[in-house]
N, C-alpha and C positions, 0 to 999 in steps of 0.2 A: 741419702737415707731418709725414708718416709717416717715421720713421727706418728705414733698411734695416739698421742695425747692421753686422756684418762679413760679411754674405752678399754675394758678388760678383754684380754685375749681369750681364745677358746679354752685353753687349759685352766686359766683362773676361773672362768665362768663355770666350767664343769665342776671344779672343786667347790665353788661357792654354792652351786645347786645341791651338791651332795651334803654339804654342811647344813643347809637349810632343811633338806628332807630328813636328815639325821636328827636335827633338833626337834622337828615336829613328831617324828615317829618314836624316838628313843628317850628324849629328855623330858618332854612335857607329860607323857602319860603316867598314870599311877604305876608304882613298881611292885612286883612280886619277886621274892628272893629265893624261892625254892624251885627246883626243877619240876616240870609237870610229871604226873603219874603216867603209867602206861595206859593207853586208851585203845578201845576197839574202833572208835570213830572220832575223827576230828572235823569240826566245822571250820572251813576256811572263810573268814568273815562272819561276824556275829549277826549281821543284817539278815533278817528273815528267818533266822534259826528257830524262833519261837513257833513258827508255823509247822516246822518239821518235827520238833520234839515229840508230839503225840504219836508219831509213827515209828519211833525207835523201839525195837525189841529190848529186852533187858540187856543192857550193855554199858560199858564205860565210855564216856565221851568227854570231849574238852573243846575249847575254842581257840583258834588262832586269830587274835584280835588284830586286824590289819588297818583299822581306822583310828588307832591310838587310844582305845579304851583302857588298855593296860599293857605293860611290857614285863616279861620275865627276864630279870637281870642276868642269870647264868646263861640263858640262850643268847642274850645280846653279846656277851663276851665270846661265846662260841661263834657267833656270826662274823665277828671281826676277822676270824681266820679263814673265812670262805672267800674264794676268788670273786664271787658275785658281789660281795660287799664292796670291794675295791673297784668294781666296774660301775658302781652307783646303784646296783640292784639290791638295796638294803632289805626290802621286805622278802625278796626271794631267799637271801642268805638266812634271814631269821626264820622263815618258813621251813627251810631245809633242816635247820637245827631242831626245830619243834618236832618235825616228823621223825627225825632220827631218835630223839629222846622219848617219844611216845609210842613208836612202833605200831601205828594203827593198821587195821585191815582196810579201812575206807576213809577217804578224805572227800568231803561233800560241801557244796556251796549252793546258795540260793541266788548268787549273783553270776548269772551265766555270761554276762558281757564283760567280765574281768579277765582279760587275756592272760594275766599272770598265772591264773589258775590252770590254764590250758597246758602249761609246760611241766606241771608237777609229775605227770605220769612218766615222762621220758627220763626223769631223774630218779624216780622210785617205781620201777616197773612192777614190783610185787604188790604195790598198794593200789587198790581200785579207786578210781576217781569218778565222781558223779556231780553233774550240775543240773539244777532245776530252773527252767526258763521262768523268769518272774515278770516279764512285761513284753508287750508287742515290739518286735524289732523292725527297724527301718534302715534304708540305705543312706538316708540323710539324718543328721543329728543323732547318730547312733554308731554302734561298734563297726558296722560294715562300711562306714565311710572312711575308716582309718586302718582297718586290719589288713595284714598281708599274709599270704599262705606261708607256713613254715613247717618243715619236716620235724620240728621239735615239739609240735603241738598235738596232743592226743587226750581225749576224755573217754573213759571206758563206757559210760552210760550218760546220754544226754536226754533228759525228759523235756520234750518240746511241745508247743501248742498244736502243730499241724505237720502234715507231710512236707509241704514246700519249704518251711523253715528248717526242718530236719535235714533236707537235702542241701540247703544253702549253707548251713553250718559245716557240712561235710565237704564243702569246697575248700575249707580252710583248716579243718582239723579232722583227724581220724577218730573212729569210735562208733558206737551203736546209738542211733537216734530212736528213742521210744516215744511214740505219739500218744500223749495222755491229756493234753489240754492244760488249762491254768490250774496250778496246784491249789491256790487259795479257793478258786471257784469250785473245784472238786471237793474240797474239805467242808465247805458250808452246805448243809442239806438244803434241798429246795423246800422253801417254806410253803406249807399248805394254806394259801390265802386266797380269798375271793378277789377277782380282778376288779380294780378301781377303774371305772370308765374314764377314758381320757388318754392323754399322751404324756409319757415320762421322758423328759429331756435330760441327758447326762451332761452335767456341767464340766467344762475343762477350763474354767475361769482361772486366770492368773493375773498378777499385777505386773505392770510394765517395769522392766529393770531400771533402777534409779540412774544408772550411768548411761542409759540410752544407747548402749552398744548393740550390735546386731545379735539377734537370737541365735543365728547360726549362719554358716556360709555354705553355698551350694558347692558341688564338686568342682565347678570351674572358678570358685573363689568369690562369686557374686554374693554380697551381704544381703541378708533378709532381716528386716527390722520388725519389731514387735507389732507395730500398727498394721503392717501388711499380713503378718502371720495371723492376727486376730480378725481380719476383715471377714473371713468366712463365718465366724460366730455371729457377727452382726447380721450377715445376709441370711443365715439359717433362721435366726430368731425373728427377723422381720417376716419371713415366709410363714413360720409357725404361728405368729401373732394373727395373721390373716386366715390361715387354714383352720385353726382351732376355733376362731370366731365364726367362720362360715359354717363349720360342721358341728357347732355347739359342743365342743370338747373342752374340758378343763385341762390346762397345761400344768403339769407338775414338774418342778425343777428339782432334780436330785443334786444337792449341793456338794461342793468339793471341800468346803471349809466347815468348821463347827460353829461359826458365828451366825446366829439366826437373823440378825438385823445389821450386818456389817456391809463391807464394800461389795461383796459378791452379790448380795441381794439387790443393792442399789444398781449394780450393772444391769441386771435383768429387768428391773423396773424401767430403765431407760428405753428398752426396746419393746416391752410387752405393754402396749398402751390400750388395747381394746379387748383382748381375750381375758377370760377369768383364769387366774393362775395362782399357784401356791409354791412356796419355797421350803424344802426340807433340808436342813443342815446335816452334815455328817455327825453322827452321835457316837458311833462305835464301829468296830470292825465288821459288824453284821448289817448295819443300817442300809447300806447301798444294796445289798442282796435282798433284803426284805422289800425294798422299794421295787427292785426288778421283778420279784416273784408276784407282786400284787398289781403289776402294770398290765393294762390292756394292750398298749403299744409302746415301744421304746424308740427314741430317736437319738442318734449319736453322730458326731462328726468322725473322729478317728481315735476314740478312747478304747483302751483294752476292755473296759467294762462292757462296751457294746458287743464285743465278740463273746464275752462271758455270758451276756444275756442270750445270745443265740444258742450257746451250749446248754442253757437252762430251758430252752424251748420257746423263748419269747419272740413275738413278732417284732422285728427290729429293723429300723430304717437307718441306712448309713449314707449321709451326705458327705462323701469323702472327697470334697472338692478343694481342700487346702492346697494341694499340688497344682491345680488349675489356676488358682488365684496367684500363686507364687511362681508359676511357670517352671515347676520342678517335677519331673516324671517320677522321682523317687517316692513321692507321696501318692501311691495308687492303692486302691482298695485290694486287700488280700495279699499285698506284696510279701514274698517274692512269687506268689502264684501269678500266672499270666491270665487273669480273668479279663473279660471285656470291660470297657468303660461303663457300660450300663447293664444291670441285671435286675432280677425281680425285686430286690430290696436294697439295691445300692446304685450309686452313680459317682463317677469321678468328675462330673461336669457341674459347674456352678450355674444352674439354670432352674428357674422356678417351675417350669413345665415338667422337668425331670423330677423335682421334689414332689410335685403334685401327683404325678403318675405313681410314685412309690407309696405315698401316703394313702392314696385311693385304693391301691392294691392291698395294703395291709388292713385297711378298714373293711374290705369286702371278702378277703380270702377265708375259706373255711379252715377249721382246725386240722382236718384231714389233709387238705391240700398243702397247708403250711408245714405239717409234719413231713410230708413227702419231699418238699423243697429243701427243708433242713437236712434230711438224710442224705440228699444228693451232694450237699456242700460241706458237711461236718468235718471230714478229715482234711478238706482243703482250707478250712478257716479255723475252727476251734473244736477239738475233740472234747469228750466229757468222760471222765473216769471217776464215777461217784465214790467218795471215800478214799481216793488215791490208792486203790487196791493193788495196782501193778507196782507202784513205788514201794508200798509196804512189803509186798511179796519179795521184791528184789533185796531190800535191806535184810529181811529175815534170812534169805538164802546166803548173803555175803557175810553177815555178822554171826550167824549161828551155825555155820557149817563146821 
């Protein structure tokens, strides 16, 4: 007879995991003691809901808090009687009780990559479900690295950035994909500002994890560490330092943090040794877009903000070479679109000559030529629906019918 020692078996481990999840979701949060009122619309996950509230017609709405902001005790008691609860799907059981108590017409989320949301429609076919894509999706370090196709997954309306990602979502879930671009980008009007001569670089600065663990693992399990992941930033900044100096351009850094003199600024000072440059910290939800709209040219590696800049009509360079440095084809410009490695304003190759070609093109291209180029690629990369008119029209139709 083989002894197992102190190692827990699978049954005990599963029970322990459910207890831990239950403690975090049910015990720690603030408690509410009365059942929710009837609602026309439920937000699944409070994250991002503030961006959507201005588009709601006059209706009753409520929030299913799935991050532990609060818990409604009567629904908790109801959840205990759901089979999903005893299978370890605590949030699913609680969500179902919330929907049954509220009888909404629509359940909506701003967190498109939460697969738990995808299964709501099959359990409540009379309720319309909507998700709004909130960030650029990828095959690595994102939902499509782990998701599998299921006949239980359906979302009635998927508001997505572009045609290719809409088609890719539909490999895994059924429903209608509506190509409208970035919701936040559509919401913020294009600021009427004179272009500031120079180059605007969109920072993706981050601090190295203190535990030194891999940033992510490739599909084959190979670990990728922070230093390798960030190598491309250093390479691009060294190039811009030389290019801006040579072409007498001021380099403006659009910061990711709100600290004007902190670690982020110190990071850029290390690489920008000859060119004239400025650092603009993040001050509010509009500051990045104000910087975009006043830019002569924008440079980005693989930030969603770069695609938003394109949608706003800005001349934007994409040095999308993180995948080349990490030997991971999942990081390709425009994925899942099958664009070539090099295009008029992008490259997947970490090469100074390619960077130079793109910057010289943006520096010389006329506004009319640029507008024609953008029109050719807009639905492939990032659509633009000013004021989110299609989204507002659909909500009006579903909630006021």
